[in-house]
DRENTORKOL-3810 file (N, C-alpha, C; in nm, 4 decimals):
REM DRENTORKOL-3810
@n.u->-13.4267; n.v->-16.3482; n.w->-10.4202; ca.u->-13.3321; ca.v->-16.2547; ca.w->-10.4767; c.u->-13.2912; c.v->-16.1578; c.w->-10.3664
@n.u->-13.1651; n.v->-16.1364; n.w->-10.3472; ca.u->-13.1147; ca.v->-16.0475; ca.w->-10.2427; c.u->-13.0521; c.v->-15.9246; c.w->-10.3076
@n.u->-13.0761; n.v->-15.8094; n.w->-10.2495; ca.u->-13.0225; ca.v->-15.6846; ca.w->-10.2999; c.u->-12.9328; c.v->-15.6255; c.w->-10.1937
@n.u->-12.8131; n.v->-15.5866; n.w->-10.2331; ca.u->-12.7153; ca.v->-15.5401; ca.w->-10.1363; c.u->-12.7102; c.v->-15.3888; c.w->-10.1240
@n.u->-12.7617; n.v->-15.3161; n.w->-10.2223; ca.u->-12.7634; ca.v->-15.1717; ca.w->-10.2078; c.u->-12.8826; c.v->-15.1341; c.w->-10.1205
@n.u->-12.8814; n.v->-15.0124; n.w->-10.0693; ca.u->-12.9861; ca.v->-14.9715; ca.w->-9.9775; c.u->-13.1206; c.v->-14.9557; c.w->-10.0476
@n.u->-13.1209; n.v->-14.9023; n.w->-10.1698; ca.u->-13.2434; ca.v->-14.8859; ca.w->-10.2471; c.u->-13.2136; c.v->-14.9311; c.w->-10.3887
@n.u->-13.2942; n.v->-15.0228; n.w->-10.4393; ca.u->-13.2780; ca.v->-15.0706; ca.w->-10.5752; c.u->-13.4118; c.v->-15.0571; c.w->-10.6455
@n.u->-13.4117; n.v->-15.0020; n.w->-10.7664; ca.u->-13.5344; ca.v->-14.9888; ca.w->-10.8433; c.u->-13.5226; c.v->-15.0706; c.w->-10.9704
@n.u->-13.6238; n.v->-15.1536; n.w->-10.9930; ca.u->-13.6311; ca.v->-15.2346; ca.w->-11.1138; c.u->-13.7727; c.v->-15.2192; c.w->-11.1683
@n.u->-13.7856; n.v->-15.1762; n.w->-11.2942; ca.u->-13.9170; ca.v->-15.1507; ca.w->-11.3540; c.u->-13.9942; c.v->-15.0571; c.w->-11.2627
@n.u->-14.1108; n.v->-15.0978; n.w->-11.2139; ca.u->-14.1880; ca.v->-15.0128; ca.w->-11.1230; c.u->-14.1808; c.v->-15.0656; c.w->-10.9798
@n.u->-14.0793; n.v->-15.1449; n.w->-10.9499; ca.u->-14.0617; ca.v->-15.2017; ca.w->-10.8170; c.u->-13.9406; c.v->-15.1369; c.w->-10.7498
@n.u->-13.9586; n.v->-15.0954; n.w->-10.6253; ca.u->-13.8495; ca.v->-15.0362; ca.w->-10.5491; c.u->-13.8222; c.v->-15.1241; c.w->-10.4274
@n.u->-13.6962; n.v->-15.1586; n.w->-10.4059; ca.u->-13.6536; ca.v->-15.2447; ca.w->-10.2953; c.u->-13.5796; c.v->-15.1613; c.w->-10.1913
@n.u->-13.6053; n.v->-15.1911; n.w->-10.0651; ca.u->-13.5369; ca.v->-15.1250; ca.w->-9.9541; c.u->-13.4853; c.v->-15.2326; c.w->-9.8591
@n.u->-13.3630; n.v->-15.2175; n.w->-9.8113; ca.u->-13.3099; ca.v->-15.3102; ca.w->-9.7116; c.u->-13.3335; c.v->-15.2513; c.w->-9.5724
@n.u->-13.3330; n.v->-15.3368; n.w->-9.4737; ca.u->-13.3569; ca.v->-15.2956; ca.w->-9.3356; c.u->-13.2258; c.v->-15.2606; c.w->-9.2660
@n.u->-13.2343; n.v->-15.1636; n.w->-9.1737; ca.u->-13.1219; ca.v->-15.1408; ca.w->-9.0832; c.u->-13.1112; c.v->-15.2618; c.w->-8.9924
@n.u->-12.9917; n.v->-15.2905; n.w->-8.9456; ca.u->-12.9695; ca.v->-15.4039; ca.w->-8.8565; c.u->-12.9085; c.v->-15.3557; c.w->-8.7260
@n.u->-12.9648; n.v->-15.3981; n.w->-8.6166; ca.u->-12.9186; ca.v->-15.3596; ca.w->-8.4843; c.u->-12.7852; c.v->-15.4258; c.w->-8.4517
@n.u->-12.6889; n.v->-15.3501; n.w->-8.3988; ca.u->-12.5627; ca.v->-15.4104; ca.w->-8.3551; c.u->-12.5856; c.v->-15.5194; c.w->-8.2498
@n.u->-12.6870; n.v->-15.5019; n.w->-8.1659; ca.u->-12.7184; ca.v->-15.6017; ca.w->-8.0645; c.u->-12.7516; c.v->-15.7372; c.w->-8.1281
@n.u->-12.8293; n.v->-15.7358; n.w->-8.2370; ca.u->-12.8631; ca.v->-15.8619; ca.w->-8.3043; c.u->-12.7389; c.v->-15.9288; c.w->-8.3613
@n.u->-12.6456; n.v->-15.8494; n.w->-8.4165; ca.u->-12.5208; ca.v->-15.9070; ca.w->-8.4690; c.u->-12.4405; c.v->-15.9711; c.w->-8.3561
@n.u->-12.4324; n.v->-15.9036; n.w->-8.2418; ca.u->-12.3574; ca.v->-15.9575; ca.w->-8.1278; c.u->-12.4230; c.v->-16.0849; c.w->-8.0761
@n.u->-12.5547; n.v->-16.0825; n.w->-8.0626; ca.u->-12.6272; ca.v->-16.2008; ca.w->-8.0159; c.u->-12.6086; c.v->-16.3182; c.w->-8.1116
@n.u->-12.6194; n.v->-16.2916; n.w->-8.2412; ca.u->-12.6016; ca.v->-16.3958; ca.w->-8.3423; c.u->-12.4603; c.v->-16.4542; c.w->-8.3360
@n.u->-12.3604; n.v->-16.3664; n.w->-8.3273; ca.u->-12.2218; ca.v->-16.4119; ca.w->-8.3183; c.u->-12.1964; c.v->-16.4932; c.w->-8.1927
@n.u->-12.2527; n.v->-16.4495; n.w->-8.0807; ca.u->-12.2352; ca.v->-16.5229; ca.w->-7.9549; c.u->-12.2983; c.v->-16.6617; c.w->-7.9634
@n.u->-12.4158; n.v->-16.6711; n.w->-8.0244; ca.u->-12.4803; ca.v->-16.8020; ca.w->-8.0387; c.u->-12.4008; c.v->-16.8945; c.w->-8.1307
@n.u->-12.3456; n.v->-16.8392; n.w->-8.2379; ca.u->-12.2640; ca.v->-16.9194; ca.w->-8.3296; c.u->-12.1379; c.v->-16.9691; c.w->-8.2571
@n.u->-12.0711; n.v->-16.8791; n.w->-8.1852; ca.u->-11.9511; ca.v->-16.9195; ca.w->-8.1104; c.u->-11.9831; c.v->-17.0242; c.w->-8.0041
@n.u->-12.0935; n.v->-17.0051; n.w->-7.9355; ca.u->-12.1349; ca.v->-17.1020; ca.w->-7.8343; c.u->-12.1635; c.v->-17.2385; c.w->-7.8973
@n.u->-12.2266; n.v->-17.2385; n.w->-8.0125; ca.u->-12.2554; ca.v->-17.3651; ca.w->-8.0820; c.u->-12.1257; c.v->-17.4347; c.w->-8.1227
@n.u->-12.0292; n.v->-17.3585; n.w->-8.1770; ca.u->-11.9003; ca.v->-17.4185; ca.w->-8.2140; c.u->-11.8248; c.v->-17.4708; c.w->-8.0916
@n.u->-11.8265; n.v->-17.3930; n.w->-7.9828; ca.u->-11.7620; ca.v->-17.4389; ca.w->-7.8605; c.u->-11.8247; c.v->-17.5693; c.w->-7.8141
@n.u->-11.9579; n.v->-17.5722; n.w->-7.8177; ca.u->-12.0304; ca.v->-17.6912; ca.w->-7.7749; c.u->-11.9921; c.v->-17.8114; c.w->-7.8614
@n.u->-11.9853; n.v->-17.7906; n.w->-7.9932; ca.u->-11.9495; ca.v->-17.9004; ca.w->-8.0843; c.u->-11.8073; c.v->-17.9512; c.w->-8.0604
@n.u->-11.7158; n.v->-17.8595; n.w->-8.0326; ca.u->-11.5751; ca.v->-17.8974; ca.w->-8.0204; c.u->-11.5361; c.v->-17.9508; c.w->-7.8824
@n.u->-11.5929; n.v->-17.8925; n.w->-7.7770; ca.u->-11.5414; ca.v->-17.9228; ca.w->-7.6439; c.u->-11.6398; c.v->-17.9899; c.w->-7.5486
@n.u->-11.7671; n.v->-17.9767; n.w->-7.5706; ca.u->-11.8645; ca.v->-18.0337; ca.w->-7.4761; c.u->-11.8726; c.v->-18.1850; c.w->-7.4929
@n.u->-11.8944; n.v->-18.2509; n.w->-7.3853; ca.u->-11.9036; ca.v->-18.3966; ca.w->-7.3893; c.u->-12.0484; c.v->-18.4446; c.w->-7.3935
@n.u->-12.1402; n.v->-18.3538; n.w->-7.4116; ca.u->-12.2823; ca.v->-18.3887; ca.w->-7.4213; c.u->-12.3119; c.v->-18.4416; c.w->-7.5616
@n.u->-12.4218; n.v->-18.5128; n.w->-7.5778; ca.u->-12.4575; ca.v->-18.5624; ca.w->-7.7110; c.u->-12.4893; c.v->-18.4466; c.w->-7.8063
@n.u->-12.4647; n.v->-18.4681; n.w->-7.9345; ca.u->-12.4834; ca.v->-18.3617; ca.w->-8.0351; c.u->-12.6285; c.v->-18.3152; c.w->-8.0444
@n.u->-12.7251; n.v->-18.4040; n.w->-8.0186; ca.u->-12.8654; ca.v->-18.3640; ca.w->-8.0280; c.u->-12.9011; c.v->-18.2570; c.w->-7.9248
@n.u->-12.8202; n.v->-18.2406; n.w->-7.8219; ca.u->-12.8455; ca.v->-18.1379; ca.w->-7.7210; c.u->-12.8283; c.v->-17.9974; c.w->-7.7782
@n.u->-12.7683; n.v->-17.9866; n.w->-7.8964; ca.u->-12.7522; ca.v->-17.8570; ca.w->-7.9644; c.u->-12.8812; c.v->-17.8091; c.w->-8.0297
@n.u->-12.9783; n.v->-17.8967; n.w->-8.0484; ca.u->-13.1021; ca.v->-17.8614; ca.w->-8.1189; c.u->-13.1745; c.v->-17.7390; c.w->-8.0613
@n.u->-13.1864; n.v->-17.7236; n.w->-7.9289; ca.u->-13.2544; ca.v->-17.6036; ca.w->-7.8779; c.u->-13.1840; c.v->-17.4734; c.w->-7.9164
@n.u->-13.0546; n.v->-17.4766; n.w->-7.9388; ca.u->-12.9808; ca.v->-17.3580; ca.w->-7.9791; c.u->-12.9971; c.v->-17.3303; c.w->-8.1291
@n.u->-13.0298; n.v->-17.4327; n.w->-8.2034; ca.u->-13.0418; ca.v->-17.4210; ca.w->-8.3490; c.u->-13.1576; c.v->-17.3292; c.w->-8.3893
@n.u->-13.2689; n.v->-17.3350; n.w->-8.3180; ca.u->-13.3870; ca.v->-17.2551; ca.w->-8.3526; c.u->-13.3580; c.v->-17.1049; c.w->-8.3458
@n.u->-13.3037; n.v->-17.0512; n.w->-8.2349; ca.u->-13.2759; ca.v->-16.9071; ca.w->-8.2345; c.u->-13.1694; c.v->-16.8663; c.w->-8.3371
@n.u->-13.0723; n.v->-16.9538; n.w->-8.3637; ca.u->-12.9710; ca.v->-16.9212; ca.w->-8.4649; c.u->-13.0363; c.v->-16.9075; c.w->-8.6017
@n.u->-13.1250; n.v->-16.9990; n.w->-8.6359; ca.u->-13.1937; ca.v->-16.9937; ca.w->-8.7657; c.u->-13.2822; c.v->-16.8697; c.w->-8.7745
@n.u->-13.3577; n.v->-16.8403; n.w->-8.6686; ca.u->-13.4452; ca.v->-16.7222; ca.w->-8.6711; c.u->-13.3655; c.v->-16.5924; c.w->-8.6805
@n.u->-13.2565; n.v->-16.5814; n.w->-8.6058; ca.u->-13.1732; ca.v->-16.4603; ca.w->-8.6140; c.u->-13.1060; c.v->-16.4476; c.w->-8.7500
@n.u->-13.0612; n.v->-16.5594; n.w->-8.8060; ca.u->-12.9995; ca.v->-16.5562; ca.w->-8.9387; c.u->-13.1001; c.v->-16.5063; c.w->-9.0416
@n.u->-13.2223; n.v->-16.5569; n.w->-9.0355; ca.u->-13.3265; ca.v->-16.5116; ca.w->-9.1277; c.u->-13.3583; c.v->-16.3648; c.w->-9.1115
@n.u->-13.3597; n.v->-16.3167; n.w->-8.9865; ca.u->-13.3884; ca.v->-16.1754; ca.w->-8.9614; c.u->-13.2749; c.v->-16.0864; c.w->-9.0100
@n.u->-13.1516; n.v->-16.1236; n.w->-8.9819; ca.u->-13.0378; ca.v->-16.0400; ca.w->-9.0194; c.u->-13.0134; c.v->-16.0374; c.w->-9.1698
@n.u->-13.0307; n.v->-16.1498; n.w->-9.2356; ca.u->-12.9961; ca.v->-16.1574; ca.w->-9.3771; c.u->-13.1177; c.v->-16.1548; c.w->-9.4693
@n.u->-13.2380; n.v->-16.1579; n.w->-9.4137; ca.u->-13.3546; ca.v->-16.1671; ca.w->-9.5001; c.u->-13.4642; c.v->-16.0670; c.w->-9.4713
@n.u->-13.4305; n.v->-15.9507; n.w->-9.4155; ca.u->-13.5323; ca.v->-15.8494; ca.w->-9.3903; c.u->-13.5223; c.v->-15.7418; c.w->-9.4965
@n.u->-13.6302; n.v->-15.7282; n.w->-9.5731; ca.u->-13.6324; ca.v->-15.6284; ca.w->-9.6815; c.u->-13.7760; c.v->-15.5881; c.w->-9.7104
@n.u->-13.7892; n.v->-15.4784; n.w->-9.7811; ca.u->-13.9197; ca.v->-15.4222; ca.w->-9.8147; c.u->-13.9219; c.v->-15.3946; c.w->-9.9642
@n.u->-14.0405; n.v->-15.4109; n.w->-10.0236; ca.u->-14.0542; ca.v->-15.3903; ca.w->-10.1684; c.u->-14.1849; c.v->-15.3167; c.w->-10.1937
@n.u->-14.1766; n.v->-15.2096; n.w->-10.2703; ca.u->-14.2963; ca.v->-15.1373; ca.w->-10.3128; c.u->-14.3173; c.v->-15.1708; c.w->-10.4597
@n.u->-14.4306; n.v->-15.2347; n.w->-10.4850; ca.u->-14.4626; ca.v->-15.2778; ca.w->-10.6211; c.u->-14.6070; c.v->-15.2388; c.w->-10.6493
@n.u->-14.6254; n.v->-15.1497; n.w->-10.7445; ca.u->-14.7603; ca.v->-15.0997; ca.w->-10.7713; c.u->-14.8100; c.v->-15.0241; c.w->-10.6500
@n.u->-14.9272; n.v->-15.0617; n.w->-10.5996; ca.u->-14.9805; ca.v->-14.9960; ca.w->-10.4800; c.u->-14.9726; c.v->-15.0862; c.w->-10.3571
@n.u->-14.8758; n.v->-15.1790; n.w->-10.3574; ca.u->-14.8571; ca.v->-15.2718; ca.w->-10.2465; c.u->-14.7180; c.v->-15.2552; c.w->-10.1846
@n.u->-14.7134; n.v->-15.2639; n.w->-10.0527; ca.u->-14.5871; ca.v->-15.2702; ca.w->-9.9789; c.u->-14.5705; c.v->-15.4157; c.w->-9.9350
@n.u->-14.4682; n.v->-15.4813; n.w->-9.9861; ca.u->-14.4382; ca.v->-15.6191; ca.w->-9.9483; c.u->-14.3228; c.v->-15.6162; c.w->-9.8495
@n.u->-14.3313; n.v->-15.6975; n.w->-9.7461; ca.u->-14.2241; ca.v->-15.7059; ca.w->-9.6481; c.u->-14.1860; c.v->-15.8520; c.w->-9.6275
@n.u->-14.0605; n.v->-15.8711; n.w->-9.5917; ca.u->-14.0100; ca.v->-16.0046; ca.w->-9.5620; c.u->-13.9090; c.v->-15.9918; c.w->-9.4485
@n.u->-13.9255; n.v->-16.0748; n.w->-9.3504; ca.u->-13.8276; ca.v->-16.0837; ca.w->-9.2429; c.u->-13.8109; c.v->-16.2306; c.w->-9.2088
@n.u->-13.6961; n.v->-16.2820; n.w->-9.2396; ca.u->-13.6723; ca.v->-16.4245; ca.w->-9.2191; c.u->-13.7666; c.v->-16.5074; c.w->-9.3041
@n.u->-13.8453; n.v->-16.5897; n.w->-9.2384; ca.u->-13.9370; ca.v->-16.6787; ca.w->-9.3093; c.u->-14.0779; c.v->-16.6218; c.w->-9.3179
@n.u->-14.0990; n.v->-16.5036; n.w->-9.2644; ca.u->-14.2313; ca.v->-16.4424; ca.w->-9.2606; c.u->-14.2430; c.v->-16.3365; c.w->-9.3694
@n.u->-14.3560; n.v->-16.3395; n.w->-9.4383; ca.u->-14.3793; ca.v->-16.2450; ca.w->-9.5479; c.u->-14.5205; c.v->-16.1909; c.w->-9.5374
@n.u->-14.5408; n.v->-16.0758; n.w->-9.5969; ca.u->-14.6748; ca.v->-16.0189; ca.w->-9.5984; c.u->-14.6790; c.v->-15.8971; c.w->-9.6877
@n.u->-14.7956; n.v->-15.8374; n.w->-9.6938; ca.u->-14.8112; ca.v->-15.7164; ca.w->-9.7748; c.u->-14.9171; c.v->-15.6264; c.w->-9.7127
@n.u->-14.9064; n.v->-15.4990; n.w->-9.7478; ca.u->-15.0010; ca.v->-15.3978; ca.w->-9.7024; c.u->-15.0391; c.v->-15.3160; c.w->-9.8253
@n.u->-15.1683; n.v->-15.2948; n.w->-9.8443; ca.u->-15.2136; ca.v->-15.2050; ca.w->-9.9512; c.u->-15.1788; c.v->-15.0622; c.w->-9.9090
@n.u->-15.0976; n.v->-14.9952; n.w->-9.9882; ca.u->-15.0484; ca.v->-14.8612; ca.w->-9.9518; c.u->-15.1637; c.v->-14.7624; c.w->-9.9374
@n.u->-15.2708; n.v->-14.7815; n.w->-10.0126; ca.u->-15.3853; ca.v->-14.6906; ca.w->-10.0035; c.u->-15.4605; c.v->-14.7047; c.w->-9.8710
@n.u->-15.4329; n.v->-14.8116; n.w->-9.7940; ca.u->-15.4974; ca.v->-14.8279; ca.w->-9.6625; c.u->-15.4127; c.v->-14.7700; c.w->-9.5488
@n.u->-15.2926; n.v->-14.7204; n.w->-9.5812; ca.u->-15.2057; ca.v->-14.6632; ca.w->-9.4770; c.u->-15.2611; c.v->-14.5272; c.w->-9.4363
@n.u->-15.2873; n.v->-14.5105; n.w->-9.3063; ca.u->-15.3424; ca.v->-14.3862; ca.w->-9.2540; c.u->-15.2341; c.v->-14.2938; c.w->-9.2001
@n.u->-15.1404; n.v->-14.3543; n.w->-9.1268; ca.u->-15.0429; ca.v->-14.2731; ca.w->-9.0534; c.u->-14.9138; c.v->-14.3521; c.w->-9.0379
@n.u->-14.8007; n.v->-14.2794; n.w->-9.0361; ca.u->-14.6701; ca.v->-14.3398; ca.w->-9.0091; c.u->-14.6021; c.v->-14.2568; c.w->-8.9015
@n.u->-14.5565; n.v->-14.3236; n.w->-8.7962; ca.u->-14.4851; ca.v->-14.2563; ca.w->-8.6881; c.u->-14.3370; c.v->-14.2892; c.w->-8.6988
@n.u->-14.2534; n.v->-14.1853; n.w->-8.7017; ca.u->-14.1075; ca.v->-14.2022; ca.w->-8.7129; c.u->-14.0438; c.v->-14.2128; c.w->-8.5750
@n.u->-13.9241; n.v->-14.2737; n.w->-8.5730; ca.u->-13.8424; ca.v->-14.2856; ca.w->-8.4513; c.u->-13.9180; c.v->-14.3519; c.w->-8.3365
@n.u->-13.9911; n.v->-14.4553; n.w->-8.3687; ca.u->-14.0676; ca.v->-14.5295; ca.w->-8.2698; c.u->-14.0174; c.v->-14.6733; c.w->-8.2664
@n.u->-14.0530; n.v->-14.7435; n.w->-8.1619; ca.u->-14.0303; ca.v->-14.8872; ca.w->-8.1531; c.u->-14.1619; c.v->-14.9494; c.w->-8.1108
@n.u->-14.2084; n.v->-15.0436; n.w->-8.1884; ca.u->-14.3343; ca.v->-15.1113; ca.w->-8.1590; c.u->-14.3033; c.v->-15.2321; c.w->-8.0714
@n.u->-14.3547; n.v->-15.2327; n.w->-7.9485; ca.u->-14.3233; ca.v->-15.3402; ca.w->-7.8551; c.u->-14.4227; c.v->-15.4545; c.w->-7.8642
@n.u->-14.5347; n.v->-15.4314; n.w->-7.9289; ca.u->-14.6334; ca.v->-15.5376; ca.w->-7.9508; c.u->-14.6802; c.v->-15.5257; c.w->-8.0948
@n.u->-14.7201; n.v->-15.6350; n.w->-8.1530; ca.u->-14.7650; ca.v->-15.6316; ca.w->-8.2914; c.u->-14.6619; c.v->-15.6940; c.w->-8.3833
@n.u->-14.6822; n.v->-15.6784; n.w->-8.5123; ca.u->-14.5944; ca.v->-15.7437; ca.w->-8.6088; c.u->-14.4746; c.v->-15.6552; c.w->-8.6418
@n.u->-14.3555; n.v->-15.7127; n.w->-8.6303; ca.u->-14.2321; ca.v->-15.6393; ca.w->-8.6568; c.u->-14.1585; c.v->-15.7040; c.w->-8.7732
@n.u->-14.1546; n.v->-15.6354; n.w->-8.8844; ca.u->-14.0752; ca.v->-15.6799; ca.w->-8.9991; c.u->-13.9479; c.v->-15.5960; c.w->-8.9978
@n.u->-13.8683; n.v->-15.6127; n.w->-8.8925; ca.u->-13.7554; ca.v->-15.5233; ca.w->-8.8713; c.u->-13.6420; c.v->-15.5946; c.w->-8.8004
@n.u->-13.5225; n.v->-15.5359; n.w->-8.8133; ca.u->-13.4035; ca.v->-15.5906; ca.w->-8.7485; c.u->-13.3316; c.v->-15.4822; c.w->-8.6680
@n.u->-13.4047; n.v->-15.3785; n.w->-8.6272; ca.u->-13.3446; ca.v->-15.2691; ca.w->-8.5502; c.u->-13.4547; c.v->-15.1999; c.w->-8.4692
@n.u->-13.4140; n.v->-15.1056; n.w->-8.3872; ca.u->-13.5092; ca.v->-15.0252; ca.w->-8.3104; c.u->-13.5181; c.v->-14.8863; c.w->-8.3727
@n.u->-13.6100; n.v->-14.8079; n.w->-8.3213; ca.u->-13.6311; ca.v->-14.6687; ca.w->-8.3656; c.u->-13.6551; c.v->-14.6620; c.w->-8.5161
@n.u->-13.7649; n.v->-14.7221; n.w->-8.5569; ca.u->-13.8005; ca.v->-14.7246; ca.w->-8.6981; c.u->-13.9324; c.v->-14.6554; c.w->-8.7238
@n.u->-14.0095; n.v->-14.7121; n.w->-8.8127; ca.u->-14.1381; ca.v->-14.6566; ca.w->-8.8540; c.u->-14.2504; c.v->-14.7498; c.w->-8.8113
@n.u->-14.3512; n.v->-14.6933; n.w->-8.7480; ca.u->-14.4727; ca.v->-14.7693; ca.w->-8.7183; c.u->-14.5761; c.v->-14.7269; c.w->-8.8214
@n.u->-14.6181; n.v->-14.8219; n.w->-8.9036; ca.u->-14.7152; ca.v->-14.7958; ca.w->-9.0093; c.u->-14.8526; c.v->-14.8387; c.w->-8.9597
@n.u->-14.9451; n.v->-14.7441; n.w->-8.9533; ca.u->-15.0827; ca.v->-14.7724; ca.w->-8.9131; c.u->-15.1656; c.v->-14.7830; c.w->-9.0403
@n.u->-15.2323; n.v->-14.8959; n.w->-9.0589; ca.u->-15.3137; ca.v->-14.9160; ca.w->-9.1785; c.u->-15.4438; c.v->-14.9852; c.w->-9.1408
@n.u->-15.5387; n.v->-14.9864; n.w->-9.2339; ca.u->-15.6739; ca.v->-15.0353; ca.w->-9.2061; c.u->-15.7271; c.v->-14.9650; c.w->-9.0824
@n.u->-15.8139; n.v->-15.0304; n.w->-9.0075; ca.u->-15.8725; ca.v->-14.9679; ca.w->-8.8891; c.u->-15.7790; c.v->-14.9740; c.w->-8.7683
@n.u->-15.7236; n.v->-15.0947; n.w->-8.7399; ca.u->-15.6464; ca.v->-15.1124; ca.w->-8.6172; c.u->-15.5130; c.v->-15.1833; c.w->-8.6380
@n.u->-15.4668; n.v->-15.2001; n.w->-8.7595; ca.u->-15.3459; ca.v->-15.2779; ca.w->-8.7863; c.u->-15.2207; c.v->-15.1906; c.w->-8.7829
@n.u->-15.1116; n.v->-15.2493; n.w->-8.7328; ca.u->-14.9818; ca.v->-15.1814; ca.w->-8.7249; c.u->-14.8741; c.v->-15.2727; c.w->-8.7805
@n.u->-14.7742; n.v->-15.2120; n.w->-8.8418; ca.u->-14.6571; ca.v->-15.2840; ca.w->-8.8915; c.u->-14.5351; c.v->-15.1998; c.w->-8.8578
@n.u->-14.4319; n.v->-15.2634; n.w->-8.8043; ca.u->-14.3091; ca.v->-15.1938; ca.w->-8.7680; c.u->-14.2001; c.v->-15.2298; c.w->-8.8688
@n.u->-14.1390; n.v->-15.1284; n.w->-8.9301; ca.u->-14.0333; ca.v->-15.1496; ca.w->-9.0297; c.u->-13.9161; c.v->-15.0568; c.w->-8.9987
@n.u->-13.7968; n.v->-15.0949; n.w->-9.0486; ca.u->-13.6771; ca.v->-15.0128; ca.w->-9.0268; c.u->-13.5947; c.v->-15.0033; c.w->-9.1559
@n.u->-13.6471; n.v->-14.9358; n.w->-9.2572; ca.u->-13.5676; ca.v->-14.9224; ca.w->-9.3799; c.u->-13.4447; c.v->-14.8351; c.w->-9.3555
@n.u->-13.3344; n.v->-14.8704; n.w->-9.4227; ca.u->-13.2112; ca.v->-14.7918; ca.w->-9.4073; c.u->-13.2311; c.v->-14.6484; c.w->-9.4543
@n.u->-13.3006; n.v->-14.6318; n.w->-9.5628; ca.u->-13.3228; ca.v->-14.4980; ca.w->-9.6196; c.u->-13.4679; c.v->-14.4576; c.w->-9.5954
@n.u->-13.4963; n.v->-14.4145; n.w->-9.4722; ca.u->-13.6332; ca.v->-14.3815; ca.w->-9.4326; c.u->-13.6966; c.v->-14.2756; c.w->-9.5214
@n.u->-13.6225; n.v->-14.1690; n.w->-9.5509; ca.u->-13.6796; ca.v->-14.0599; ca.w->-9.6299; c.u->-13.7211; c.v->-14.1070; c.w->-9.7684
@n.u->-13.6376; n.v->-14.1866; n.w->-9.8341; ca.u->-13.6726; ca.v->-14.2401; ca.w->-9.9660; c.u->-13.7928; c.v->-14.3336; c.w->-9.9561
@n.u->-13.7972; n.v->-14.4126; n.w->-9.8504; ca.u->-13.9082; ca.v->-14.5048; ca.w->-9.8278; c.u->-14.0386; c.v->-14.4273; c.w->-9.8125
@n.u->-14.0366; n.v->-14.3238; n.w->-9.7270; ca.u->-14.1566; ca.v->-14.2432; ca.w->-9.7043; c.u->-14.1990; c.v->-14.1684; c.w->-9.8300
@n.u->-14.1030; n.v->-14.1167; n.w->-9.9053; ca.u->-14.1345; ca.v->-14.0474; ca.w->-10.0305; c.u->-14.2026; c.v->-14.1420; c.w->-10.1284
@n.u->-14.1535; n.v->-14.2647; n.w->-10.1366; ca.u->-14.2135; ca.v->-14.3633; ca.w->-10.2271; c.u->-14.3571; c.v->-14.3953; c.w->-10.1856
@n.u->-14.3814; n.v->-14.4070; n.w->-10.0560; ca.u->-14.5172; ca.v->-14.4341; ca.w->-10.0094; c.u->-14.6093; c.v->-14.3152; c.w->-10.0336
@n.u->-14.5606; n.v->-14.1934; n.w->-10.0036; ca.u->-14.6424; ca.v->-14.0725; ca.w->-10.0220; c.u->-14.6722; c.v->-14.0454; c.w->-10.1691
@n.u->-14.5845; n.v->-14.0891; n.w->-10.2583; ca.u->-14.6086; ca.v->-14.0735; ca.w->-10.4012; c.u->-14.7345; c.v->-14.1517; c.w->-10.4427
@n.u->-14.7572; n.v->-14.2650; n.w->-10.3777; ca.u->-14.8727; ca.v->-14.3490; ca.w->-10.4090; c.u->-14.9956; c.v->-14.3061; c.w->-10.3301
@n.u->-14.9754; n.v->-14.2700; n.w->-10.2034; ca.u->-15.0865; ca.v->-14.2287; ca.w->-10.1168; c.u->-15.0507; c.v->-14.0978; c.w->-10.0475
@n.u->-15.0804; n.v->-13.9832; n.w->-10.1109; ca.u->-15.0455; ca.v->-13.8535; ca.w->-10.0524; c.u->-15.1190; c.v->-13.8235; c.w->-9.9204
@n.u->-15.2230; n.v->-13.8993; n.w->-9.8889; ca.u->-15.3011; ca.v->-13.8736; ca.w->-9.7668; c.u->-15.2344; c.v->-13.9294; c.w->-9.6410
@n.u->-15.1232; n.v->-13.9992; n.w->-9.6551; ca.u->-15.0567; ca.v->-14.0548; ca.w->-9.5379; c.u->-15.0068; c.v->-13.9426; c.w->-9.4482
@n.u->-15.0434; n.v->-13.9508; n.w->-9.3201; ca.u->-14.9980; ca.v->-13.8535; ca.w->-9.2202; c.u->-14.8670; c.v->-13.9055; c.w->-9.1610
@n.u->-14.7643; n.v->-13.8209; n.w->-9.1603; ca.u->-14.6350; ca.v->-13.8619; ca.w->-9.1065; c.u->-14.6085; c.v->-13.7799; c.w->-8.9813
@n.u->-14.5824; n.v->-13.8510; n.w->-8.8712; ca.u->-14.5564; ca.v->-13.7853; ca.w->-8.7429; c.u->-14.4149; c.v->-13.8165; c.w->-8.6980
@n.u->-14.3557; n.v->-13.7207; n.w->-8.6270; ca.u->-14.2229; ca.v->-13.7443; ca.w->-8.5689; c.u->-14.1215; c.v->-13.6934; c.w->-8.6570
END
């Protein structure tokens, strides 16, 4: 199910869409144009397009399938074909305006939120409406420390 508004609430579930980096849109468009050019004008065999297909599929999944859902005391995330969840009560700290260069990124933009949970786990997210996202998390776990 895809939601086009920035924040959608259904029953006790709240959905948030991710911000999308202009760079990812440009890269995706360039790869699509290159693939079409290759199909129309290149004299190489069609199977030679396969290496280009993988990044196009991954970028398409990231651009059109990155979203976050708060349901009960769980934060569910999806980016492309990857999904996961974090127990909100295990979130210790959230850093704003950061970019996580290592670790798991359920995001399609830079300068987002780094969520520290459990002992050593990190998750990087980029909800469009950061303040609403943080308010929803703090409503469930008021002990979350927010920095930045």
